[in-house]
C-alpha positions as CSV (number, residue, x, y, z in Angstrom):
1,X,108.2,50.1,46.9
2,X,105.7,50.1,49.9
3,X,108.2,47.5,51.5
4,X,110.9,50.3,50.9
5,X,109.1,53.0,52.5
6,X,107.8,51.3,55.2
7,X,111.5,50.3,56.2
8,X,113.1,53.3,55.5
9,X,110.0,55.5,57.4
10,X,110.2,52.6,61.0
11,X,114.4,53.6,60.7
12,X,113.8,57.0,60.9
13,X,111.2,56.6,63.6
14,X,113.3,54.2,65.2
15,X,116.5,57.2,65.3
16,X,114.2,59.6,66.0
17,X,112.9,57.7,69.4
18,X,116.8,56.8,70.0
19,X,117.9,60.4,69.9
20,X,114.8,61.3,72.3
21,X,116.0,59.1,74.9
22,X,119.5,60.4,74.6
23,X,118.3,63.8,75.2
24,X,115.7,62.2,78.2
25,X,118.9,60.3,79.5
26,X,120.9,63.5,79.6
27,X,117.7,65.4,81.1
28,X,118.0,63.3,84.3
29,X,121.2,64.1,84.6
30,X,120.8,67.7,84.4
31,X,118.1,67.5,86.7
32,X,120.0,65.5,89.1
33,X,122.7,68.3,89.1
34,X,120.2,71.2,88.9
35,X,121.4,73.3,86.4
36,X,118.7,75.4,84.9
37,X,120.8,77.0,82.0
38,X,121.7,73.0,80.4
39,X,117.9,72.1,81.5
40,X,116.7,75.1,79.1
41,X,119.4,73.9,76.2
42,X,118.2,70.5,76.4
43,X,114.1,71.2,76.2
44,X,115.0,73.2,73.1
45,X,117.2,70.2,71.7
46,X,114.0,68.5,73.1
47,X,111.5,70.6,71.1
48,X,113.4,70.2,67.6
49,X,113.6,66.3,68.3
50,X,109.8,65.8,68.7
51,X,109.0,68.6,66.0
52,X,111.1,66.0,63.5
53,X,109.3,63.2,64.6
54,X,106.1,64.7,64.2
55,X,106.8,65.7,60.6
56,X,108.1,61.6,59.8
57,X,104.5,61.3,61.5
58,X,102.8,63.4,59.0
59,X,104.7,61.3,56.4
60,X,103.4,58.4,57.1
61,X,100.1,59.4,57.2
62,X,100.3,60.6,54.0
63,X,102.3,57.7,52.4
64,X,100.5,54.6,53.9
65,X,97.2,56.3,55.3
66,X,95.1,53.1,55.4
67,X,98.0,50.8,55.1
68,X,98.9,49.3,58.4
69,X,102.6,47.5,59.1
70,X,100.3,44.5,59.4
71,X,99.1,44.7,55.5
72,X,102.8,45.6,54.6
73,X,104.2,42.0,56.4
74,X,101.2,40.0,54.5
75,X,102.6,41.1,51.3
76,X,106.3,40.8,52.0
77,X,109.0,37.9,51.5
78,X,110.5,36.2,54.7
79,X,113.4,38.0,54.7
80,X,112.0,41.5,54.3
81,X,109.2,40.4,56.9
82,X,112.2,39.2,59.5
83,X,113.5,42.7,58.7
84,X,110.3,44.6,59.2
85,X,109.2,42.9,62.4
86,X,112.9,43.3,63.7
87,X,112.3,47.2,63.6
88,X,108.7,46.5,64.9
89,X,109.9,45.1,67.8
90,X,113.0,47.4,68.6
91,X,110.6,50.3,68.1
92,X,108.2,48.7,70.8
93,X,111.4,48.7,73.1
94,X,112.8,51.8,72.6
95,X,109.0,53.4,72.9
96,X,109.3,51.9,76.4
97,X,112.6,52.2,77.4
98,X,111.6,56.1,76.6
99,X,108.1,56.2,78.4
100,X,109.7,55.1,81.7
101,X,112.5,57.6,81.2
102,X,110.1,60.1,81.0
103,X,108.4,59.3,83.9
104,X,111.3,59.2,85.9
105,X,112.4,62.8,84.2
106,X,108.6,64.0,85.5
107,X,109.0,62.6,89.1
108,X,112.7,64.6,89.5
109,X,111.0,67.6,87.8
110,X,107.8,67.2,90.7
111,X,110.3,66.8,93.1
112,X,112.7,69.7,92.4
113,X,109.5,71.8,92.4
114,X,108.5,70.8,96.0
115,X,111.4,71.4,97.3
116,X,111.2,75.2,95.7
117,X,108.2,75.3,97.3
118,X,108.9,74.3,100.4
119,X,112.4,76.5,100.7
120,X,109.8,78.9,99.5
121,X,107.7,79.0,102.5
122,X,110.4,78.5,105.2
123,X,111.7,81.6,103.7
124,X,109.0,83.7,103.6
125,X,107.9,84.8,107.5
126,X,104.2,84.2,108.5
127,X,102.6,87.5,108.1
128,X,100.3,88.8,110.6
129,X,96.6,90.6,109.4
130,X,97.5,94.3,108.9
131,X,94.0,95.3,109.3
132,X,92.0,95.3,112.3
133,X,89.6,92.2,113.5
134,X,87.9,91.3,116.6
135,X,89.8,88.1,117.9
136,X,90.5,89.5,121.0
137,X,87.7,90.5,123.4
138,X,87.3,93.0,125.8
139,X,88.4,91.8,128.9
140,X,86.9,94.2,131.4
141,X,83.9,93.9,130.3
142,X,81.5,91.5,132.2
143,X,77.7,90.6,131.1
144,X,77.2,89.4,134.7
145,X,75.6,91.6,137.1
146,X,77.7,94.0,138.8
147,X,78.5,93.3,142.8
148,X,77.5,96.8,143.6
149,X,73.9,97.8,143.4
150,X,73.8,101.3,142.7
151,X,70.0,101.6,143.0
152,X,70.1,101.3,146.8
C-alpha cells in the first residue's frame, strides 16, 4: 500500500517538474524574443503549475509525514525498489535541469532590465537644477586691497 502511494506520488512529482521544465524552456524563448504578452501568459501557466506542485507536496506531507523514501526502500522487494530508485534519480535529474533553466531565465531577465534601464537613462535628458544655487562666484568681487587708495 505504502509503496504504491509513494510510486504514484513520485510519478506525479516527476510529471509536474517536467511540465515546469517545459514552461521554463518556452519562457527562455519568449525572453529572447521579448514578447511580453506571451511572457505574461507563461507566467500565469507557471503559477498554476507551481500551485499544483504545492498541492502534491501537501499530499505527501499528509500521507508520509514521518516516512522517507529510504524507509520505503528498506521495506520493498527488488523490482519495486529498482522502480522507486529510478523515479528518485529521474526526479533529481529533472530538478537539476530545472534549476539551471531557472538560473538562465533569471540572467536573461536581469539583462533585459539592464537594457531597459540603460535605454531609459539615454532617452531622458539630464536635467539641470531649476532652483537657485551658488555655484558661480561673483567675478568682480576681489578680496585683495584696491589699487586706488581713496583715503589720500
